[in-house]
N, C-alpha and C positions, 0 to 999 in steps of 0.2 A: 214598229216595236216599242218607241215610248209609251202609247197608248196601251199596248199590251203590259207593259213593266207597271203602269200605274193602277189600271185595274187588278193584276195579281197583287199589289202591295195593299190593295184594299180586302181584295177578297181572302188572301191566305190566313192571316191572324182570326178572322171569324171562323173560317173552316175549322183549323186548330182547338179553337175555343169550343166550338161545337162538339167535336169527338171528343175532348176532355169530359164535356159536360154529359154524353151520352155512355162514357165509360163508369162515371159517378152513379147515374141513373142505374145503369145495369147492376152494379154492385149492390146499390140498397136494394132493388128488387130481388135479386139472388141471397140477400142476407134476412128478406122479409119472408122467402119460402123456406129456407133453410130452419128459421127460427120456430116458424109456423108448425112445419113438419116435427120439430123437436117438442113442441108442445101438445100435439097431436098424438106422438109416441108417448109422452110422459100420462097423457090422461087415460091412454090405453092400458097401458101395463104398470102404471104407478111406479116407473123408474124410467130412468134417463137411458139414452142409448149409448153403449160402449163406445161408437164410434160414427162417423159421418157412413161410412159404409153398412152400418147395422140398417140405418133408413133406406138405403137402397135396396137392401135384401129383403127386407121386409115391406116393402112397395110403399113406403111413405115419400119417397123421391124416385123418380125414373132414372136420375142420375145426379152425382155431385155437380153442381154448375163450375165452370172455370171461372177465376178469379179474374175480371178484365183486365186488372193493371197488372198482374204477374203473369196472365196466360198460361196459367197451371192449375190442375182441379185439386193439388194436393198442398196447396201453400195455403190454407185455410188454418187459422188458429182456433183452436176449441179452448173452451173455457170450464172446468170440471165443476159440477155441483156443488156449493161452498160448506154443505153439510156431510156430503158422501167422498167426495175426493176423487170418485171415479166415474168415467161417463161423460157425456156432451150435454151441457147445460146451457151454453151460449156458443155462439161463432162471431169470429170476426176477420177482417181482410188481414193476410199477412203481408201486404205489401207496405212500402214505407213510402213517405211522403205526407202530404196534405191534400184536402179537395179543394176547390176554388175558394171556398168559403175561411180556408185556413184550419177546417178541422182535421186533424191527424184521420189517415184512411183506416188505421186500426182501433178507433175509437167509433167507427160507425157501427 
């Protein structure tokens, strides 16, 4: 039992650190895909999408990805274009907290 306890005390922290890094990488990838879709939409239509759902309905995205930190597809924080004020110019995570590097999740 002592050997199993020692092995678990070594492996558990590494496992949880790996899971957190995987969430951060998934978040970064989801943001990159959505931002690319927004840019392509803007290049095609010369306007920004009204919502993330418009990107799905016009086939720029198959579906809105789930935010890995909140577990919700509707928790994305959208930023409107500075000059127009309406639409989706950029997207960020709606989760609170920081990455392992200390960067706020909402600033990725």
